[in-house]
N, CA, C and O atoms as a GROMACS GRO file, in nm:
protein
  312
    1MET      N    1   4.707  -1.818 -11.567
    1MET     CA    2   4.692  -1.711 -11.585
    1MET      C    3   4.756  -1.695 -11.740
    1MET      O    4   4.870  -1.712 -11.782
    2GLY      N    5   4.667  -1.667 -11.789
    2GLY     CA    6   4.624  -1.554 -11.918
    2GLY      C    7   4.761  -1.461 -11.983
    2GLY      O    8   4.835  -1.408 -11.900
    3ALA      N    9   4.784  -1.447 -12.090
    3ALA     CA   10   4.889  -1.330 -12.133
    3ALA      C   11   4.802  -1.230 -12.136
    3ALA      O   12   4.696  -1.226 -12.198
    4SER      N   13   4.870  -1.116 -12.040
    4SER     CA   14   4.868  -0.981 -12.006
    4SER      C   15   4.880  -0.892 -12.086
    4SER      O   16   4.986  -0.882 -12.148
    5LYS      N   17   4.742  -0.773 -12.111
    5LYS     CA   18   4.713  -0.730 -12.288
    5LYS      C   19   4.828  -0.604 -12.219
    5LYS      O   20   4.859  -0.617 -12.101
    6SER      N   21   4.883  -0.489 -12.297
    6SER     CA   22   4.912  -0.397 -12.262
    6SER      C   23   4.821  -0.287 -12.251
    6SER      O   24   4.736  -0.230 -12.320
    7ILE      N   25   4.894  -0.274 -12.090
    7ILE     CA   26   4.821  -0.115 -12.106
    7ILE      C   27   4.837   0.035 -12.193
    7ILE      O   28   4.925   0.112 -12.231
    8ARG      N   29   4.697   0.020 -12.196
    8ARG     CA   30   4.797   0.180 -12.302
    8ARG      C   31   4.697   0.245 -12.227
    8ARG      O   32   4.590   0.198 -12.189
    9PRO      N   33   4.768   0.418 -12.198
    9PRO     CA   34   4.616   0.581 -12.121
    9PRO      C   35   4.552   0.584 -12.193
    9PRO      O   36   4.509   0.490 -12.125
   10PHE      N   37   4.490   0.594 -12.270
   10PHE     CA   38   4.370   0.630 -12.343
   10PHE      C   39   4.397   0.524 -12.472
   10PHE      O   40   4.483   0.456 -12.527
   11ALA      N   41   4.273   0.558 -12.477
   11ALA     CA   42   4.177   0.435 -12.563
   11ALA      C   43   4.189   0.491 -12.664
   11ALA      O   44   4.184   0.606 -12.623
   12PRO      N   45   4.210   0.503 -12.830
   12PRO     CA   46   4.094   0.575 -13.013
   12PRO      C   47   4.024   0.613 -12.966
   12PRO      O   48   4.002   0.718 -13.027
   13PHE      N   49   3.939   0.605 -12.866
   13PHE     CA   50   3.817   0.660 -12.905
   13PHE      C   51   3.811   0.838 -12.820
   13PHE      O   52   3.759   0.941 -12.861
   14GLU      N   53   3.893   0.807 -12.682
   14GLU     CA   54   3.886   0.896 -12.626
   14GLU      C   55   4.015   1.026 -12.645
   14GLU      O   56   4.026   1.119 -12.566
   15TRP      N   57   4.103   1.006 -12.768
   15TRP     CA   58   4.204   1.007 -12.814
   15TRP      C   59   4.110   1.100 -12.970
   15TRP      O   60   4.143   1.218 -12.988
   16MET      N   61   4.046   1.065 -13.026
   16MET     CA   62   3.891   1.099 -13.122
   16MET      C   63   3.845   1.290 -13.050
   16MET      O   64   3.846   1.408 -13.084
   17VAL      N   65   3.807   1.186 -12.914
   17VAL     CA   66   3.686   1.332 -12.859
   17VAL      C   67   3.817   1.427 -12.840
   17VAL      O   68   3.821   1.543 -12.880
   18ALA      N   69   3.948   1.347 -12.758
   18ALA     CA   70   4.007   1.532 -12.686
   18ALA      C   71   4.036   1.595 -12.826
   18ALA      O   72   4.020   1.716 -12.837
   19LEU      N   73   4.082   1.515 -12.942
   19LEU     CA   74   4.174   1.616 -13.072
   19LEU      C   75   4.020   1.664 -13.144
   19LEU      O   76   4.004   1.771 -13.202
   20ARG      N   77   3.969   1.613 -13.135
   20ARG     CA   78   3.826   1.705 -13.142
   20ARG      C   79   3.722   1.824 -13.061
   20ARG      O   80   3.639   1.899 -13.112
   21TYR      N   81   3.756   1.811 -12.940
   21TYR     CA   82   3.788   1.945 -12.865
   21TYR      C   83   3.883   2.073 -12.893
   21TYR      O   84   3.864   2.193 -12.915
   22LEU      N   85   3.997   1.987 -12.880
   22LEU     CA   86   4.143   2.056 -12.863
   22LEU      C   87   4.146   2.189 -13.008
   22LEU      O   88   4.175   2.309 -13.008
   23ARG      N   89   4.108   2.111 -13.100
   23ARG     CA   90   4.095   2.137 -13.233
   23ARG      C   91   4.022   2.270 -13.260
   23ARG      O   92   3.906   2.269 -13.219
   24ALA      N   93   4.074   2.417 -13.337
   24ALA     CA   94   3.988   2.518 -13.376
   24ALA      C   95   3.892   2.487 -13.432
   24ALA      O   96   3.894   2.372 -13.475
   25ARG      N   97   3.772   2.563 -13.457
   25ARG     CA   98   3.650   2.565 -13.553
   25ARG      C   99   3.662   2.587 -13.687
   25ARG      O  100   3.581   2.538 -13.766
   26ARG      N  101   3.760   2.662 -13.724
   26ARG     CA  102   3.788   2.683 -13.810
   26ARG      C  103   3.893   2.571 -13.928
   26ARG      O  104   3.947   2.473 -13.876
   27LYS      N  105   3.900   2.581 -13.989
   27LYS     CA  106   3.983   2.451 -14.075
   27LYS      C  107   4.153   2.440 -14.063
   27LYS      O  108   4.223   2.365 -14.131
   28ALA      N  109   4.207   2.544 -13.946
   28ALA     CA  110   4.253   2.586 -13.947
   28ALA      C  111   4.333   2.454 -13.871
   28ALA      O  112   4.287   2.386 -13.780
   29SER      N  113   4.463   2.440 -13.936
   29SER     CA  114   4.501   2.315 -13.852
   29SER      C  115   4.566   2.251 -13.676
   29SER      O  116   4.580   2.144 -13.616
   30PHE      N  117   4.587   2.409 -13.654
   30PHE     CA  118   4.665   2.460 -13.511
   30PHE      C  119   4.586   2.459 -13.424
   30PHE      O  120   4.475   2.500 -13.456
   31VAL      N  121   4.601   2.422 -13.303
   31VAL     CA  122   4.523   2.330 -13.163
   31VAL      C  123   4.466   2.501 -13.187
   31VAL      O  124   4.522   2.580 -13.263
   32SER      N  125   4.302   2.540 -13.073
   32SER     CA  126   4.285   2.644 -13.075
   32SER      C  127   4.365   2.765 -12.922
   32SER      O  128   4.431   2.714 -12.831
   33VAL      N  129   4.353   2.836 -12.925
   33VAL     CA  130   4.471   2.925 -12.814
   33VAL      C  131   4.362   2.884 -12.704
   33VAL      O  132   4.408   2.799 -12.627
   34ILE      N  133   4.270   2.909 -12.684
   34ILE     CA  134   4.202   2.936 -12.519
   34ILE      C  135   4.201   2.780 -12.472
   34ILE      O  136   4.184   2.741 -12.356
   35ALA      N  137   4.224   2.701 -12.588
   35ALA     CA  138   4.214   2.572 -12.512
   35ALA      C  139   4.409   2.493 -12.545
   35ALA      O  140   4.443   2.391 -12.604
   36PHE      N  141   4.464   2.566 -12.498
   36PHE     CA  142   4.642   2.555 -12.496
   36PHE      C  143   4.674   2.610 -12.394
   36PHE      O  144   4.758   2.562 -12.319
   37PHE      N  145   4.615   2.719 -12.372
   37PHE     CA  146   4.626   2.814 -12.233
   37PHE      C  147   4.566   2.769 -12.117
   37PHE      O  148   4.617   2.770 -12.005
   38SER      N  149   4.428   2.721 -12.154
   38SER     CA  150   4.365   2.636 -12.038
   38SER      C  151   4.446   2.514 -12.105
   38SER      O  152   4.497   2.558 -12.208
   39PHE      N  153   4.462   2.439 -12.095
   39PHE     CA  154   4.566   2.300 -12.080
   39PHE      C  155   4.714   2.331 -12.028
   39PHE      O  156   4.782   2.244 -11.975
   40LEU      N  157   4.764   2.473 -12.050
   40LEU     CA  158   4.886   2.494 -11.993
   40LEU      C  159   4.859   2.566 -11.784
   40LEU      O  160   4.919   2.608 -11.685
   41GLY      N  161   4.800   2.552 -11.810
   41GLY     CA  162   4.688   2.605 -11.665
   41GLY      C  163   4.724   2.506 -11.575
   41GLY      O  164   4.805   2.505 -11.482
   42ILE      N  165   4.624   2.397 -11.634
   42ILE     CA  166   4.583   2.264 -11.577
   42ILE      C  167   4.698   2.195 -11.578
   42ILE      O  168   4.697   2.086 -11.520
   43ALA      N  169   4.841   2.250 -11.653
   43ALA     CA  170   4.931   2.127 -11.615
   43ALA      C  171   5.034   2.198 -11.495
   43ALA      O  172   5.100   2.126 -11.419
   44LEU      N  173   5.036   2.366 -11.488
   44LEU     CA  174   5.111   2.434 -11.359
   44LEU      C  175   4.981   2.405 -11.307
   44LEU      O  176   4.914   2.456 -11.397
   45GLY      N  177   4.906   2.363 -11.232
   45GLY     CA  178   4.845   2.407 -11.158
   45GLY      C  179   4.870   2.184 -11.060
   45GLY      O  180   4.879   2.144 -10.944
   46VAL      N  181   4.870   2.155 -11.118
   46VAL     CA  182   4.874   1.966 -11.083
   46VAL      C  183   5.025   2.004 -11.071
   46VAL      O  184   5.071   2.026 -10.959
   47ALA      N  185   5.105   2.012 -11.183
   47ALA     CA  186   5.249   2.064 -11.085
   47ALA      C  187   5.294   2.102 -10.967
   47ALA      O  188   5.366   2.040 -10.889
   48THR      N  189   5.243   2.213 -10.959
   48THR     CA  190   5.221   2.304 -10.840
   48THR      C  191   5.165   2.196 -10.702
   48THR      O  192   5.232   2.190 -10.599
   49LEU      N  193   5.043   2.122 -10.717
   49LEU     CA  194   5.005   2.001 -10.638
   49LEU      C  195   5.089   1.932 -10.569
   49LEU      O  196   5.100   1.923 -10.447
   50ILE      N  197   5.174   1.863 -10.688
   50ILE     CA  198   5.217   1.732 -10.676
   50ILE      C  199   5.390   1.774 -10.588
   50ILE      O  200   5.458   1.687 -10.534
   51VAL      N  201   5.429   1.921 -10.595
   51VAL     CA  202   5.543   1.982 -10.535
   51VAL      C  203   5.522   2.000 -10.393
   51VAL      O  204   5.608   1.986 -10.306
   52VAL      N  205   5.424   2.027 -10.380
   52VAL     CA  206   5.364   2.110 -10.245
   52VAL      C  207   5.335   1.949 -10.172
   52VAL      O  208   5.351   1.919 -10.053
   53MET      N  209   5.276   1.837 -10.318
   53MET     CA  210   5.222   1.729 -10.110
   53MET      C  211   5.375   1.626 -10.088
   53MET      O  212   5.370   1.536 -10.005
   54LEU      N  213   5.492   1.647 -10.161
   54LEU     CA  214   5.573   1.582 -10.191
   54LEU      C  215   5.672   1.685 -10.084
   54LEU      O  216   5.720   1.635  -9.983
   55SER      N  217   5.686   1.769 -10.104
   55SER     CA  218   5.753   1.818  -9.955
   55SER      C  219   5.658   1.787  -9.815
   55SER      O  220   5.703   1.739  -9.711
   56THR      N  221   5.502   1.830  -9.842
   56THR     CA  222   5.470   1.784  -9.710
   56THR      C  223   5.512   1.702  -9.689
   56THR      O  224   5.610   1.722  -9.618
   57ALA      N  225   5.484   1.528  -9.726
   57ALA     CA  226   5.498   1.391  -9.737
   57ALA      C  227   5.657   1.385  -9.603
   57ALA      O  228   5.680   1.336  -9.493
   58GLU      N  229   5.735   1.479  -9.721
   58GLU     CA  230   5.844   1.441  -9.692
   58GLU      C  231   5.878   1.517  -9.496
   58GLU      O  232   5.955   1.472  -9.411
   59THR      N  233   5.810   1.607  -9.491
   59THR     CA  234   5.884   1.633  -9.355
   59THR      C  235   5.754   1.560  -9.251
   59THR      O  236   5.774   1.526  -9.134
   60LYS      N  237   5.658   1.549  -9.303
   60LYS     CA  238   5.592   1.496  -9.255
   60LYS      C  239   5.672   1.280  -9.204
   60LYS      O  240   5.604   1.211  -9.128
   61CYS      N  241   5.724   1.259  -9.228
   61CYS     CA  242   5.826   1.139  -9.278
   61CYS      C  243   5.901   1.146  -9.130
   61CYS      O  244   5.893   1.080  -9.026
   62ALA      N  245   5.990   1.278  -9.184
   62ALA     CA  246   6.096   1.378  -9.053
   62ALA      C  247   6.058   1.333  -8.966
   62ALA      O  248   6.099   1.238  -8.900
   63LYS      N  249   5.984   1.390  -8.958
   63LYS     CA  250   5.877   1.383  -8.836
   63LYS      C  251   5.806   1.320  -8.794
   63LYS      O  252   5.737   1.397  -8.726
   64TRP      N  253   5.764   1.215  -8.782
   64TRP     CA  254   5.706   1.069  -8.750
   64TRP      C  255   5.813   1.031  -8.747
   64TRP      O  256   5.800   0.972  -8.640
   65ARG      N  257   5.947   1.007  -8.783
   65ARG     CA  258   6.093   0.930  -8.750
   65ARG      C  259   6.171   0.983  -8.608
   65ARG      O  260   6.218   0.917  -8.515
   66ARG      N  261   6.166   1.086  -8.624
   66ARG     CA  262   6.215   1.194  -8.476
   66ARG      C  263   6.105   1.147  -8.381
   66ARG      O  264   6.151   1.079  -8.290
   67ASP      N  265   5.990   1.161  -8.378
   67ASP     CA  266   5.908   1.200  -8.263
   67ASP      C  267   5.855   1.034  -8.240
   67ASP      O  268   5.804   1.014  -8.130
   68ILE      N  269   5.864   0.914  -8.334
   68ILE     CA  270   5.842   0.788  -8.260
   68ILE      C  271   5.882   0.668  -8.283
   68ILE      O  272   5.839   0.558  -8.247
   69VAL      N  273   6.010   0.715  -8.377
   69VAL     CA  274   6.125   0.593  -8.407
   69VAL      C  275   6.189   0.639  -8.253
   69VAL      O  276   6.195   0.753  -8.208
   70PRO      N  277   6.233   0.514  -8.186
   70PRO     CA  278   6.342   0.471  -8.103
   70PRO      C  279   6.491   0.545  -8.142
   70PRO      O  280   6.530   0.579  -8.254
   71VAL      N  281   6.540   0.554  -8.048
   71VAL     CA  282   6.625   0.617  -8.047
   71VAL      C  283   6.730   0.488  -8.151
   71VAL      O  284   6.772   0.489  -8.266
   72GLY      N  285   6.740   0.366  -8.009
   72GLY     CA  286   6.838   0.269  -8.067
   72GLY      C  287   6.809   0.268  -8.280
   72GLY      O  288   6.898   0.281  -8.364
   73LEU      N  289   6.700   0.254  -8.299
   73LEU     CA  290   6.708   0.238  -8.458
   73LEU      C  291   6.708   0.361  -8.503
   73LEU      O  292   6.704   0.334  -8.623
   74ARG      N  293   6.708   0.424  -8.500
   74ARG     CA  294   6.733   0.542  -8.553
   74ARG      C  295   6.914   0.543  -8.589
   74ARG      O  296   6.982   0.594  -8.678
   75GLU      N  297   6.945   0.457  -8.467
   75GLU     CA  298   7.154   0.450  -8.496
   75GLU      C  299   7.154   0.385  -8.614
   75GLU      O  300   7.217   0.420  -8.714
   76ARG      N  301   7.046   0.237  -8.600
   76ARG     CA  302   7.080   0.157  -8.685
   76ARG      C  303   7.018   0.182  -8.843
   76ARG      O  304   7.004   0.092  -8.926
   77GLY      N  305   6.994   0.280  -8.856
   77GLY     CA  306   6.901   0.317  -8.991
   77GLY      C  307   6.790   0.314  -9.068
   77GLY      O  308   6.787   0.324  -9.191
   78PHE      N  309   6.688   0.301  -8.986
   78PHE     CA  310   6.601   0.352  -8.986
   78PHE      C  311   6.499   0.421  -9.019
   78PHE      O  312   6.414   0.450  -8.935
   0.00000   0.00000   0.00000
């Protein structure tokens, strides 16, 4: 096996495209307000989905343990 390369989440080209469309059209150096609110909305939506999925998965796992796992195994910590 060869040496593994470090995996980066985004390549330079992807950063260039993202920054190009996040900046305001004028020569201002700040991110446009619409892009900021869009990013904030998407981040909140994804965070909400993650919280709901984790709580649902935890509930299903507890139900599975209660319904399927025999009592003897439950006492041993399974």
